C-alpha positions in Angstrom: -18.4 7.8 -22.1 -14.7 8.9 -23.3 -15.2 11.3 -20.1 -15.8 8.7 -17.7 -13.1 6.5 -18.7 -10.4 8.9 -19.2 -11.0 10.9 -16.6 -12.6 8.9 -14.0 -12.4 4.8 -14.5 -8.4 5.0 -15.2 -7.4 7.1 -12.6 -9.5 5.0 -10.6 -7.7 1.4 -11.4 -4.8 3.1 -11.1 -5.5 4.6 -7.8 -6.8 1.4 -6.7 -3.8 0.0 -7.7 -1.6 1.7 -5.5 -3.7 1.0 -2.8 -4.1 -2.9 -2.8 -0.7 -2.9 -3.1 0.1 -0.6 0.4 -2.3 -3.4 1.8 -0.6 -6.8 1.0 1.4 -4.6 3.5 -1.1 -4.4 5.5 -3.0 -7.8 5.6 0.2 -9.6 6.2 1.8 -8.1 8.7 -1.9 -8.2 10.5 -2.4 -12.2 9.2 1.1 -13.1 10.5 2.3 -10.6 13.5 -1.6 -9.6 14.6 -2.0 -6.6 15.0 -2.5 -3.6 12.9 0.9 -1.3 12.2 0.3 2.2 11.7 3.4 2.9 10.8 3.2 1.5 7.0 1.8 4.7 5.5 5.2 6.2 6.7 7.5 3.5 5.9 6.1 4.1 2.3 6.7 8.8 2.5 10.4 6.6 3.4 10.6 4.9 0.8 9.6 8.3 -2.2 12.0 9.2 -0.5 15.0 7.0 -0.7 14.3 6.6 -4.5 13.9 11.0 -4.7 17.2 11.0 -3.4 18.6 9.0 -6.2 16.9 9.8 -8.8 18.7 14.0 -8.0 22.3 12.0 -7.0 21.7 9.0 -10.6 18.9 10.9 -12.6 17.7 8.2 -13.7 14.2 7.3 -14.0 12.6 6.4 -10.5 11.9 2.9 -12.1 14.7 2.4 -12.6 16.7 3.3 -9.2 12.8 1.8 -7.2 14.7 -1.8 -6.6 17.6 0.2 -4.6 15.6 2.3 -2.5 13.2 -1.0 -1.9 15.6 -2.0 -0.8 16.9 0.2 1.8 13.4 0.9 2.4 13.6 -2.6 3.8 16.7 -3.1 5.5 15.4 0.1 7.3 11.6 -1.4 8.3 14.2 -4.9 9.6 16.2 -2.6 12.0 12.5 -1.0 12.9 11.6 -4.5 13.5 14.5 -6.2 15.8 15.3 -2.4 17.8 11.7 -1.7 18.8 9.1 -4.6 17.4 11.0 -8.1 18.2 11.4 -7.5 22.0 7.5 -6.4 22.3 6.5 -9.8 19.9 4.8 -11.7 22.8 4.1 -8.7 24.3 -0.4 -7.5 24.6 -1.8 -6.9 20.8 -2.7 -2.7 22.0 1.2 -1.9 23.3 2.4 -3.0 19.7 -0.5 -1.1 17.9 0.5 1.8 20.3 4.7 1.3 19.8 3.0 1.2 15.4 1.5 5.2 16.3 4.3 6.0 18.3 7.1 4.8 15.3 5.0 6.6 12.6 5.7 9.8 14.2 9.2 8.9 14.7 9.5 8.5 11.2 7.7 10.7 9.7 10.0 13.1 11.8 13.0 11.6 10.5 11.9 11.7 6.7 11.2 15.6 7.7 14.7 16.2 9.7 16.8 15.2 6.9 14.8 15.9 3.4 12.3 18.9 4.7 9.3 19.4 3.9 9.1 20.8 1.1 7.0 19.5 -2.4 8.8 17.6 -4.5 7.9 15.7 -8.0 10.2 12.4 -9.3 9.5 12.8 -12.6 10.1 16.0 -13.6 8.1 17.9 -17.1 4.6 17.5 -18.6 3.8 14.5 -20.0 1.5 14.3 -23.3 -1.7 11.4 -22.9 -1.4 9.4 -25.9 -4.1 8.7 -28.1 -6.0 6.1 -29.1 -8.7 5.4 -32.2 -9.5 9.3 -31.2 -11.4 8.1 -27.7 -8.3 6.4 -25.4 -6.9 9.3 -23.7 -4.4 7.5 -21.5 -1.2 9.1 -20.2 2.2 6.6 -20.8 2.8 6.9 -16.3 -0.5 5.4 -15.6 0.2 3.0 -18.1 3.6 2.0 -16.2 2.1 1.9 -13.2 -0.5 -0.6 -13.7 1.5 -2.8 -15.8 4.2 -2.5 -12.3 1.1 -3.0 -10.1 0.3 -6.0 -11.3 4.1 -7.2 -11.8 4.3 -6.9 -8.2 1.6 -8.0 -7.6 1.8 -11.4 -9.5 5.8 -11.7 -8.4 3.7 -11.7 -4.2 1.4 -14.3 -5.8 3.9 -16.5 -7.1 6.1 -16.6 -3.8 2.6 -17.3 -2.3 1.4 -20.1 -4.0 5.1 -21.7 -5.2 7.4 -21.1 -2.5 8.1 -22.9 0.4 8.4 -19.5 2.3 5.2 -18.5 0.9 4.1 -21.6 1.7 5.1 -21.1 5.3 3.5 -17.9 5.7 0.2 -19.3 4.7 0.4 -21.5 7.3 1.8 -19.6 10.0 -1.2 -16.6 9.1 -3.7 -19.6 9.6 -2.1 -20.7 12.3 1.0 -19.3 14.3 1.2 -22.4 17.2 0.5 -25.3 14.1 3.3 -23.7 12.8 5.7 -23.4 15.0 4.0 -27.3 16.5 5.5 -28.5 12.7 9.0 -26.7 12.5 8.8 -23.8 10.6 11.0 -20.6 11.4 8.0 -18.4 13.1 11.4 -15.8 12.8 12.2 -16.2 9.0 8.2 -16.0 8.9 8.5 -12.9 10.1 11.7 -11.4 8.5 10.0 -12.0 4.9 6.9 -10.5 5.8 8.5 -8.1 6.5 10.8 -7.4 3.6 7.8 -7.9 1.8 5.5 -5.2 3.0 7.9 -3.0 3.7 9.6 -3.6 -0.2 5.4 -3.1 -1.0 5.0 -0.4 0.4 8.1 1.4 -1.5 6.6 0.3 -4.9 2.9 2.5 -3.7 4.4 5.4 -3.2 7.1 5.3 -5.4 4.7 5.3 -7.7 1.9 7.7 -6.0 4.5 10.0 -6.7 5.1 10.0 -10.0 1.1 10.4 -10.5 1.1 13.4 -8.0 4.0 14.7 -5.9 6.5 14.3 -3.3 5.4 14.7 0.5 5.9 13.8 3.6 2.4 13.6 4.3 1.7 10.8 1.5 1.9 8.3 2.8 -0.4 8.8 6.0 -2.8 10.2 3.9 -2.6 7.1 2.5 -3.3 5.1 6.0 -6.8 5.0 5.8 -7.6 3.5 2.5 -5.1 1.2 2.8 -6.9 0.1 6.1 -9.5 0.6 4.6 -9.3 -1.5 1.6 -7.9 -4.7 3.7 -10.4 -4.6 6.0 -13.2 -5.0 3.4 -10.8 -7.6 1.3 -10.3 -9.3 4.7 -8.1 -9.4 7.3 -4.6 -11.9 6.7 -6.1 -12.2 2.7 -3.7 -10.6 0.4 -6.0 -11.6 -2.9 -8.6 -8.9 -0.1 -6.2 -6.3 0.3 -5.7 -6.3 -4.3 -9.1 -6.6 -4.9 -10.6 -4.0 -1.6 -7.6 -1.8 -2.7 -9.4 -1.7 -6.4 -12.6 -1.5 -4.9 -11.7 1.4 -2.8 -9.7 3.5 -5.5 -12.8 2.8 -8.3 -15.2 4.3 -6.0 -13.7 6.6 -4.9 -13.6 8.1 -8.8 -16.5 7.0 -9.5 -18.3 8.9 -6.5 -17.1 12.7 -8.4 -18.7 11.3 -11.2 -22.2 13.3 -12.6 -24.1 10.5 -12.3 -27.5 13.1 -11.5 -27.0 16.0 -13.9 -23.9 17.7 -14.4 -22.8 18.4 -11.0 -20.3 15.5 -9.3 -21.9 13.2 -7.1 -20.2 13.9 -4.6 -17.1 17.3 -4.2 -13.6 15.9 -4.7 -12.7 16.5 -1.7 -15.0 14.2 0.3 -13.3 11.7 -1.7 -11.6 9.5 1.7 -14.8 9.9 3.2 -16.1 7.1 0.8 -12.9 4.6 1.7 -14.1 5.3 5.8 -18.0 4.9 5.4 -16.9 1.5 3.3 -15.2 0.6 5.6 -17.7 1.1 8.3 -20.6 -0.3 6.1 -18.1 -3.4 5.8 -17.5 -4.4 9.9 -21.1 -3.5 10.1 -22.5 -6.0 7.2 -19.6 -8.8 7.6 -16.5 -7.7 9.4 -14.6 -10.8 7.8 -14.6 -9.1 5.1 -15.0 -9.7 1.6 -12.6 -12.7 1.3 -13.2 -13.9 5.3 -10.4 -13.1 6.2 -9.4 -12.8 10.1 -11.8 -11.2 13.3 -9.9 -10.9 16.8 
C-alpha cells in the first residue's frame, strides 16, 4: 500500500495537476476563440526557458521568479496574437488551426536558437523525501507543485465566478454573438483569455521542469495529454479541464502499477498511449465530455 501511494498515486496527482493547468488554457482558448491552439505546448516551453534564464541571472528559487516569467510569457503571447491570430480572427477555423501549427514550430525554433537543445535544470541537487509516520514519503517539490497548482486553480475559479471580466468570458464562451449584442468588449475578453492561458501554461511548464528537467520538446510532449484532458472534461469547461487533467495524470501513472502479478500492467513507455486511448474513447462515447462541453 505504501508503495502504491508513494510511487504511483502521488506522482499521478502531481502529473494530473500539471495537465490540469495546461488544459485550462486550451479549453478557454477553444471556448472563446473557437479553435484548437496547437502552439500552447511550446508557449509552455517558452515560459520555462524564461524561468530558467531568470534563475541563472538571479540565483533565486524558480517559484520566486515564476511570476516574472509569467509576465514575460503573457507579453510574448499577446504579441503573437496581435501579429498572427488577430488578422485571422474572422477567417475559417482551419486557417487558425494551421496558423497555430506554424507558430508551434516557430516558437520551438526560437527557443532552440536562443537557448540551445541541451538538457537543463531549474532546481539543481537531490531533494530527500519527507517521511510521515514511516509510511508516507513525499518529496518537498511534489508538495510545492500540488499546493501551487491548487492556488492557481482557485485564482481561475475566483476570476470566472466573481469578477466582471470572468463573467464576460463565460458569456462569450456560451454565445459570442449575444455577448456582443449585450455590449461586452469582446477584444478585452480575448486579451484576458490569452493572459490567463499564457500564465497557466508558464506555471504548468515550470512545475514540470521542477519535477523533471528542462528541454525544448517538453511542451510538445505534454500537448496530447493536455488536449486529452480538455476533451475528457468537455471543451470550453475550465472545471472539466481540471477534472480531466487529474484523471489523465492518475490514469497514466496507475496504468504502470502491478495490478496483476509482479509486473507492471503497462510498460511506462506506453503511458501517453493511455491518454490517447481515453481521448478516443471519450470522443466515441460522449463527445461533449464529462462536463458537457462544446462540439463544433
